[in-house]
N, C-alpha and C positions, 0 to 999 in steps of 0.2 A: 605114601601107601594109603589104601582105602580101609576104613574101619566102619562096620565089621568086615565087608568084603566088596569086591568090585562087581559082584553079580546082584547086589541089592540096589533097587532103584533109589531108595533113600539111604544114603551112606555119607560118610565124612572122609575128606582127603587131608592127610597130614603132609605138608611140603617137606622136602628134604633140604639139607644144607645147600646143595647145588641149586635147587629151585629158588631159594631166597637170594642166592648170589646172582642168578640169571634175572630175577625180578619178574618173571613171566612164565606161565605154564598153560597148556591147553588140555582140557579134559574132554574125552569123546565118549558119548553114549551110543552103542550100536545094538540094533534089534537082533534077536535070535529066534530060531524056530519059525522061518519065514515062508515055508511051503514053497509054491512056485514063484514067489515074489523075490525080488532082490532085497538084500538087507538094507535097512535105512539107518543113517547115523546123524547125530547133531553134535556140535562142538560148542563148548563154553570156554571163554578166555578168563584166566585168573591173573590179575596184576598184583604183584607183591611189592608194596611200597615200604621205604625206610621209615622208621620211627623218627619224629621230630627231635632236633637238638637245638639248644639255645646257649649263647654266650653273651654276657654283658661286659661293659668296659672296665670293670674292676673298681676297687675302693677309691674314694676321692676325699679331698679336704677343701672346704669352702668357708668363706666368712659368714658371720651371722646375718649380715645384710645382703648376702649374695645368693646365688642359685647354682644348681649342679646340672650340667648337660649330660643326659643319659643316652646310651645307644645299645640296642640289642640286635644280635645277628642270629638269624634262624637258618638252620640247615635242614632241608626236607620238610615235610608237612605242608600245611596250607600257607605258611608265612605270616600268620597273624598271632596276636597275643595280647596280654594285658599286664600293666604295672600295678603293684600294690605296695603299701608302705606300712611300717610298724608304728609310724608317728602320726602327726596331724597336718602334714604339709599337703601340697596339691601339685598335679601335673599339668603343664601347658604344652601343646593345645589340649590334650586329653590323655587318659591313661592307656588308650589303645594305640597311640603313636609309637613306632619303634624308636624314634629319636626325640623324646619330649625333654622339657626342662623342668626340674623339680625345685619348688620353692618351699623351704622348711617352714613349719609352723612354730608357734611359741613353745610348745612342748618339746619339739625337736631341738630348738636352740637351748632350752633350759637343760636338757639331758646331755647335750654336746655331741650327739650322734643319732643316726636313724638308719634302718635297713630298708632297702627297696628291693622287691622281688619281681621278676618278669616270668610269666607263665604262658605257654603256648595255648592257643584256642583253635577250634575247628579241627580237631585231631582225628576225626573219623573214628575208626575202631582201634586207634593207637592211644597209648597213655600220654598225658600231657608231660612236657619237659619244663624245668624251672632252672633259673640261676639268680643268685642274690649278690648285692654289693652293699658295702657300708659307706655312708657319707658322714665324715667327721666335720663338726661345725666349730670353728674358732671365732673368738670375739673380734669384731671389726674395729678399725681405728676411728678416733674422733679428732676433729681439728677445728680451729677458729681463725678466721682471717682478721679478727679484731673489729671494733665498732666502726660505724660510718664516721667520716671526718668532714669538717667544713673548713676549707682553707681559702685564702685570698688568691685570685687568679694571677697575681704577679709574684707569688711565692715560687721559688725555683724548684723545690722538691718537697715530697710528702713522706714522712717517716712511717714505716710499716712495722707491725708487731704480731706476726702470726705464731700460733702454737699448735703442736701435734702431740697427742697422747695415745696410749695403748698400742694398737696393732701396727703402727708405722712411726718412722722417725724423720723422714725426708719429704719435701714437697717442692712445688714450683709455682711461681706467680705468673698470671697472664692478665691481659687488659682488654677491655672492649674498645679502647681507644688506640692511639698511635704513639703513646709515650714510651719511655724506656725505664728499665730497672737498673739501679746501681748499688753495689758493684756487679750483682748478678741476680737473675730472676730465681735462682735456686737458693737464695739466702732468705730465711724466714723474716729477718729484721732488715731487709733491704730498704732503699729509698726509691720512690717512684718520681720520675721527672716527667711532668705532663707536657704534651705537645701543644702548640697553638690551637690545633683542632679540638683537643680535649677541653681547654679553657673556654673556647668559643661555644662548645656544646653545653657548658655549665655543669657537667658531671661526667664521671667515668666509673665503670665497675671493674674492680680488681678481684680476681678469682685465685684462691689458694687450693691446689690439688695435690693429694698425696702421690708419691712416686714409688713407694715400697709398701710392704705389708700384704695382707691377703686380699684386699680389695681397694679400689681407687675411690676416694670420697672428696668432695669439694665444699668450699664455703666462699661466700661472696661478700665483699664490703664495698660501699659506694663512697666516693670522694666527691663532695659538692664544692664547686668553685664559686665564691662570692665575688661581687664587683670590686675592682681595684680603683685606687684614686687616679685622677688625671689632672694635669696642670697645663695652662696655656698662658705664657707671659705676654702674648700679643706680638704683632709684627715688629720687625726692626724699625727704629726711628732715626731720622737725621735732623740735626739742628744746625743753625748757622753759627758761625764764629761770633762769640759775644753773648749768645743765649746760654742760660744756665739751668733752666727749670724744664723738666719733662713730665707730662701727664701720663700716668700709668693706667692700664686697663687689663689687669690679669683676671683669670677665671680658674676655679677649681671645682671639679664635679666627680661623681662616682661615689666611693665609700666615705668621702669627707668633702666639706665645702670650705675648709680653712686652709690658709697657706702663709708662708713667710718669705718676704723679699730679702735678698742679700746682694751686696755689690762686690765686684772684684776691684773696685776703686776705693775712694775715701769720701764720697758724698753721703748725704743723709736723706731719709724718707720722712715725709710729713703727711698725716699726723703721726704715723707709726709704720714700722716695717711689716706688721701683720694686717695692714689694710690693703686689700687687693687693688683699689683704685686710688692709691696714694700718689703723691708727686715726689719726684727725685730731684734734689738740689745738687748739681755737679760741684765738686771742689775744684780749686785751682789746679790740683794735680790731674784731675780728670780732664780739665780743659786742655792742659799742656799735652796730655797723651793723645789728643785728637779723637778719642772715643773710649767707651767703657762698656763692660758686659754686666748685666743684672741677672740674678737667678731667682725664680719663683719655685719654692719647694712646698709640697703638701704637708699638712700637720694633722694631728689626731687621726692617725692611720690605722688604729686598731691592730689586727694581726696581719696587716698588709705592709709591704715595703713602701717607703715614700717614693714619690715621683717628682722630677725636677724639669723645668723648661727654662730656656735662656732668652734674653732680649738684648740686642746690641744697639747702643746709642752712638751714632756717628756724628762727628763735628766737621762740617764742610763750609767752604766759602760759598756765597750765593752763585748759582750757575747762570751761564748764558747759552743760547741755542740758536743754530742757523740751519734751516731745512734746505737751503740751496735756492737757486734761481728758477723762475718759472720756465717751462719748456713746452715744445710741441712734438707730438709723435704721431705715427700712422696707426691705423687700426690693426695692421699686421706686425706692429713693433712692440717695444717695452721701454721702460724708463730706467736709466742708471741713476740711483739716488746717492748723494754724497753729503750727508748731514754732519754737523759738528756740534759737540757739547763741550764747553770749557767751564772750569769751576765745578763745584759739587763732586759727584763721583765719576763724572765723565761719561755716564751711560744714559741711554734714552730708548724710547719705543715709538715706532711708526704706527699710525692708524689711518684707516680710510673709511669714509662713510659709504663708498660705493661698493665695497665687498670684493676688491681685487685681491691678488696674491702677491706676497713678498717672498723673494728667494735669495739667499737661503733662509731668511726669517725676519720678523719685524723688530728684533732687538739688535740687529746689525745696522750701524750708522750708514755704512756703504753696502747697499743691497739693490736688487732688481725688483721693479714693480710691474706686474702684468694686469692691465685694467680688466674689470669685469665687463660682461656683455651689456649691462645697464650703462656703465660709464662710456663704453664705445658707442652705444645708441645715443646717449646724450651729447657726445663729443667733448666731454669735460670730466676731469677728476681733480679732487683736492685732497692732499695728503698732509697730515699733521705729525711733527716730531716733538715728543714730550720727554722732559728729563725724568730720570728715575733715580732713587736712592740719593736724593738731595734734600737740603733743608727747606727749599721752597720748590714748587712745581712751575716750570717755565716751558712754553711751547712755541713753535713757529710753523708756518704753513708754506707749501709749495703747490702752485697750480699747474695742471697739465692740460693742454689743448690736444684733442684727438681728431685727426683728419682721416677721411676715407681712403682706403687702399685702392689701387687701380683694379679694374676688372678686365680679364683677358679670356678670350675663347678662340681656340684654334680651329673649331669646327668639329663635326662628328667624325668618328673613325671611318676609314675608307678601305675598300678592297677594289683593286684595279687589275685589269688584264695586262700581263707582261707585254711591253712594247708600247704602252700608252702612258702619257704623263698623268700625274695627279693634279687636279684643279683645286687650289686652296682658296678659302675665303674666310679670313679671321676677323675678329672685332677686338678693339681696345677702347676702354673708356676715354672720353675726350680729354680729361686732365692728364692722361698718361701717354697720349700720342707722341710720336709714332710707335710702331712695334717692329720687331725684327724676327725673322725666321731662322731656325737652325735645326740640325738633325744629328742623330747618332749614326746615320748612314753615310754613304760616300757619293750620293747623287748630287744634282745641282738644281738651284732655284733660278727662275728667270729674273727675279729681283727680290732680295731678302728683306728690303725695307718697304715693300708694297704689301698691304693686307690681302689684296686679291692678286695672287700669283700662281705659278705652276711649279711642280717639282718633277724632274726626270730621274727615275731610279737608275742606279749603276748596276752592272752585272752582279757585284757583291751584294747589293741590296736584295736583288731578286733571289739569289742563292740562299739568303737567310730567311726567306718566306715573309718577314715583316720587319719594319723599322719604326722608330719614333720621330715625329716632327714636332718642334717646339716653337711657340709664339711667345715672345718676351716683351713686356712693357718697357718703354725707354725713358719717358719724362716722369720720374717717380717722386720728386720732391723729398719730403721727409720719410717716404715709404720705401720698403724694400721692393726690388723688382718682382713682378708677378709673372709666372710661367704657366702656360697650359700646354698639354701634350695631346697629340693626335697619333693614333696607331694606324700605319699604312701597311696593308697586307697585299700579297700578290698571288694571283692564280695563273696557271699556264693556259693559253687558249686551246680549245679542243681541236683535235684532228679526227677525221672520219674517213673510212675506206669501205665501200660496199663489196670489194673483192673482185676477182677476175670474172670474165663472162662465163656463163654456164650453158652447157648443152646436155639435155636430158631426154629420155623417152617420155611419151605421153602418159605412161602408167607409173612414172616415178615422181618423187618430190624434189624440188630445188632446195639445196642447202647452201646459202651464201657463206663465203668465208670472210665475214665482215670484221672490222676492228675499229675501236674507238678509244681515244686517250684524252686525258684532261677533261675539263668541263664538269658537268653535274653527274655524268655516268648514266643519264637517261636518254633514250632514243625512241624514234617512231618510224616504222616501216609503212610504206604506202605503195599503191600500184594502180594504173588505169585498167588492169585486167580484172577478171571475175573470180580469181582464186582466193584462197584463205591462208593466213599465217597461223602456224601452230608452234608452241601453245598459244601465243598471241602476238600482236604486232609491236609489242614493246620489249621483246626479248632480242638481245643482240644476236644470239645463235639460235635463230628460229628455222623452221622449215616452211616452204611455200608449196601448197597443194594446188595444182593447176585446175583452172576452171574450163568449162567446155569451150568458151570463146578463145582462151589462151591456146588450147590444143588446135582449134580450127585455124587461128591466125598464124600458128607456127612459131610465135615468140611473144614475150611479154617483158616489160621493164619494171624493175623493183627499185624503189627510192628509200634511202635511209637518211634521217635528219636528226641532229642533236637537239635536245630540249633543255630549257632552264639553265642556259650558260651565262646569263648576265653576271658580271658586266661585260663579258665577252659575247661576240656575235655567234649565232647558231651556224653550224656547217652542215653540208649535205653531200651525198654522192649517190650514184645509181649503178646498177648492173643489169645486163641484158641476158635473159634466159631464152635459148633457142630450143624448140620442142620438136623432137623426131617422133614418127609414128611407132608405137610399141606393139608387141605381140598380142594376139587374142586367142582365147580358148573356148570351145563349146563342147561340153561333155555329153550333151544329149539330154532328152527329157527324163524325169524320174519314172521308175517302173515299179510294178507290184508283181512278185513271184511267189509260188508255193514253196514251202519249206522242203518238201520231198522231191521237188523238180526245180531247184534254185539256180542252176547254171544260167547266167545272164549274158546275152550278146551285147557288146558295146560298139557304138558307131559314133565317132567324134570328128571334130574339125578344128584346125588351127590356122592362123595367119601370122606372117612376119616372124616366123620362128623356124629353126631347122630340124626340130624333133619334138618328141613329147615323152611324158612318163606318167603312168597311172599309179595311184596309191590308194590305200583303203584305211578306214578307221577301224576295221575289224581284222580277222585272222585268215581271211580267204586268200586265194591265189589267182593270178591272171594266166589264162591259157590262150595262145602258146607263150606270150611274153607281155610284160607291162610297158614296153616301149613302142607298141603298135597301136595306131589309132583304132583299128578294127580288131578287137580281141574279145575274150569272154572272161567273166569273173565267176569263180566257183567259191561260194561262201564257205567259211570255216565252221567248225563245231560251235565256237563262241558266237559267231555271227548269228547262227540259227536259233540261239537262245534269246536274241534281242528282237525288238520290234522292227529294226531295220539297220542299214549300214550305209555310210557315205563313201562314194567313190570320187576321187579327186583327180582331175586331169591338169598337169602342169607342163607349160611350154619349156623346151630345152633349146640350147644354142640360140640365145636371144639377142646376139649382137650388141652386148653392153647394156641392154635394157633389163629391167626387172622382169622376172618370169610372170606370165599370166596364168591364172588358175580358174577352173570352173568345177563345180561339184554337182553330181547327180546322186539322188537318194534311191536306194533299193529297199522297198518295204516287203516284209514277209507275211504271208497268210498261212494259216494252219491247214494241213491235209485232213481228209476225213478220218474219223475215229470209228473203227470197226470192232465189234464185240460179238463173236459167234456164240457165246455162252459157255457155262462150265461143262466138263465132261459128264455124260449120263451113264447110269447103270440100269440095265433092264434084265429081267429074269428069263431063264430058258423057256422057250415057247412063245414069248412075246416077239412079234415081227415088225411093229411100227411104234413110233414115239413122236410126240410134239417137240418141235424145235422153235427157239425164239431168239433171233439175232437183233442187234441194234446198230445203226449207223448215224453219226452226228457230225457236226462241223460243216465243212464246205460241201458235203453231199449227204443225202438221207436215203439213197436207193442203193440196191446191190443185188447180187446173183449168187445162189448156192450152187456148189458143185460137189461131187462125191468122188472119192478115190476107189470106190467099189462099184457094185452093179445095182444099187437101189434106185429109187426115184422119189421126187418131191410132189406133194399135193397141196394146193391146186397147181402150183408151178414153182420153178426154181427162183422166180423174181419176188416171191412173197417172203418177207422176213420172218413172219410167224406162219410156219407151214407144218405138215406132217410128213415124216420121212419113213418110207417103207424099205426095210432091208431086203437086199437081193439074196438069192440062194447062196452065192459065194460068201457073202458077209455073215449069213446065219451059220454057215459051216465054219467060218473063221472066228465065230463068237465076238464080232465087233465090226465097226465101220468108222471111217474118218471122213468128216465133212469140212468144206472150205467155204467161207463167206467173203466175197470180194465186192468193194464199192464200185458204183457206176456213176455216170454223169459227173466226172471229177474235175471238169474245167481244165485249168492249167496244172493240176496236181496229178501225180501218178496214182494208179489204183492202189488200194490198201486191202490186205487180206488178214483173216483170222481163222484159226483151225480149232475144232474140238472133236473128241472121240465119243463113240457109243460102245460100252462094254456089255457083253451078254454073260451073266454069271448064274451059278446055282443059288438056291435060297439057303442062307447061312444058318448054322445051328451052333450055339455057344453054351459054355458051362463055366460059372465063376468059381466053383469049388464049394466045399461045405462051410457052414457057420463055424465060428471060432470064439474061444474065451481067452483073454490075456489079462495079465496083472497091470495095474495102472502105472507101476514104475518099471515095467518091462513089457511095454505095450506094442512094439513093432509087430506087424502082421505080414507074414510071407505069403504072397498070392501066387497061384498057379492055375490060370484059366485055360480053356481049350475052345477052339472054333473049327468047324467043318463047313465046307461050302463057301460061297462068296469069294472075296479076294483074300481072305485070311487076315485082314487088318482090323484092329479093335481099338477101343479107348476105355480106360477105367475112370470112374467118377465116384464121388463120395457125398453122402448126406451131411458130412461134417466139414471141418476146415483143415484137416491134416494134409500131408503131401506124399507123392509117390516117388520112389527111388529105384532105378535111375529115371524113369518117366512113367507117364500114364498110358503109353501106347504099346508097352511090352506086355505080353501075356504073363510072363514071370517077372514080377516086380515086388517091391516091399512098400507097405503103407505105414507111415509114422503118424500116430494120432496127435492132434493139437491138445493144448491144455483144456480147451472147451470140450473136445471130444471125450477126454477122460473124465471131465466133470459131469458130462451128460450120462455116462455109464454105458452107452450103446450107440453104434453108428451102423449105416448100411453102405456097402460098397457095390457098385454096379459095373458090369462088363457089357459093352455095346459094340456090335459089329459096325465097321465103317466101310465106305466105298462098296456098298452092297446094293442089290436091287430092291431090297425091302429093309 
């Protein structure tokens, strides 16, 4: 409803319940007391928006060292707002975020709770909405992983003593290394078993983390690994039977440098067992046992576990060694070694100053030796066999002479033409002569024991496309036989056929039916004639275009030859082309015709053909028929729009020859363009008028004629003349004149007609002036005319429009916006087709 009323310009509108439900209303202000004008209205739209509403996530409980995640949901309104707190905490990222995190301050923690409030902003003309939530703050847990520890790197495990108080009771251990916890990582007093990688890194960090309570907290302790002791009793020693004293050379390093010797036998140490480089005196029991084990153990180990190393003392008889007898091998061979060691431990090791290889190894008495390239080049190798694990070192040598291996060459690989033998010429070094030939094929050699021989392939060899031929050395001495291989490949010899003899007309191309198999696949055509091959003379399936001499001679021979067939010989063949006279056609010379007189007579000639046929590139027709030499062509509508058209004469019944064709071109010229001028209107009592015709194009002259009884001055051949109406034309109130072109050449004459109308002097009335309202401004017009032809046209000084048109006496004018803005316009009524 409107308050105080709907007729007051300044009033208030009170929306109804339905208005608020709809969310939208339109208020319309309409003018009254409008006089002769239409009423005017204007509309304003009123949008009714909902008041904002906000809801937060509700009360929450956090640890004193924690934070609270907040979330506000806004319905309607601008969707913005701000958080406030009753305490001293702060919001991250800021208080204007809908989903911030709240971090309590010291006052919040001390009081144990805080209230946060979210209030909407940018509410327009609506009241702000609020929602509050309480955050309860509980004390957080405390824990200790225990102090850092220093332990020896050879200690098996580290004892842990973690503690948790206040807000949690359970926790779990984790490591920065790769060790394990025993019995479980969830035991506060577990043991940590370091991995080798932990001790190699010299430290590891162990973290204790709470697994219950209001928040997760951590503490870290570091375990540092100190150096451990190391002991080395030295390499095992061997003494001969009868010896009883052994020199010791032990070493201790790391976290201590002291150690203690002990024996598993009954001997004694001198000067004492804690001297690392003491001597050991074997007892008779030790001697009778054939050997004894000594232990070196670290002492003064601190918090580390001791380390122990052992030394074995073996008692052996003096050894003897035999490396075998000297031998000779070939450069392509190897040595079978058979060494022996008696006494001692029975073991030994082979060595070579030349750097060859032992297989399976140099500690095998019976092994293979492969000389190095240096030894092969020198022609000599010396190998030494030395005892190991014995009371004294004894060695023996074996010498190896290395002779050169035979050289064999079967010759280069060959490709031969089937049906021909392969000529072989091999070489074998002088010290390995003679050689012998063999093959994986089934052909035959003229002599297998002659280096220069021949091989005749079998049909099976040829069917397999290639075989291998081997040359093998015979007198090899210490060397293995040497074999060289030659690959023998076969190709089929080419065959070529130029095709059957050809008979063609002089206006046709010769197309040989040639074939070619085997060989390289490449050919060359040639001829003593003067024609040409297309696309070229290297194409098997080409065409031959006759030359003038070929046609005059009546025949020509074409030759085809294979190319690049080695090792096979080239082959060739020929074909004779007989030339018969072909048909000829002559369509006659080109012509030029006028577009309005375009029927063209055709007169043609043909030879060596039984008939003809005319065709056109246009849409014309042949009269009486297109199969007559002497006929006429009548151009079509499309033809006459073009500069010209081609007429083609084709021979028919050609006796097996290709038809002959000839073309003549018909060009079109334009006819004269005649314009007698526009119709004229003269007033009653006027008996003459000036006339002005024009003629252009292929003619510029013409003659006037009249359909009445008047005459032309100075004459009818003057394009710009004066016409005097005759008595009959004056009585008929008009005359009709015709202008016709002359001197038209091959074009037909062209005419144009215009009329002279005799009318009364017209009188017109546009009607009285008028006043209209700007919003109801259409003007109904009702003009009058007497005399003349009765035709008129309305025009305006403005930019409005006439409906239905401006040539009707009774019409309506609709002003434009510019017309109404100017406040006044003038409308004009003018007589048309009148004498004045």
